[in-house]
C-alpha positions, 0 to 999 in steps of 0.5 A: 492567392499566395496570401490566402494559401499562406493564411490558411496554412498558418491557420491549419497549423495552429489548429493542428497544434492545438489538437496535438497539445490537448491530446498530449495534456490528456496523456500527461494527466493519465500518466500522472494518475497511473504513476500515483496509483503505482506509487501507492501500490508500491508503498502497500507492497513494501508494507506487506513485504515488511510484515511478511518478513517479520512475521513469516515464521516462528523461527524468525520470531525466535531469532529476532527475540534472541537478537533484540530481547535477549531471552526476555520473552518466553514461549506460551501455549495458545491455551495460556493466552487470555483476554483482559477486560477492564470494567471500572475498578475490576479486571476480568480475563477470558480465554481466547476462542480459536475458530476456523473461519475458512469453512 
């Protein structure tokens, strides 16, 4: 009787250990997936922060111009900006059309 009880106890411990191991493995896979998603989102957040910091205001752009370009850049009116199209050996310019897409 003791042998049967001992064998059944060992067998039940093996089965329980297997279930625990499988559930732990699933949880580890989910955690890895979530960490990967978080790292991708953090990278995207860092890129957006960088873009926002550099392009958030005209004053910052002017400060960066003074800091890095030493007045080599000049301020232009939006009406002075043109699109340059190269077609073969000819160069065409078109005015930029500004539209309000938030309607």
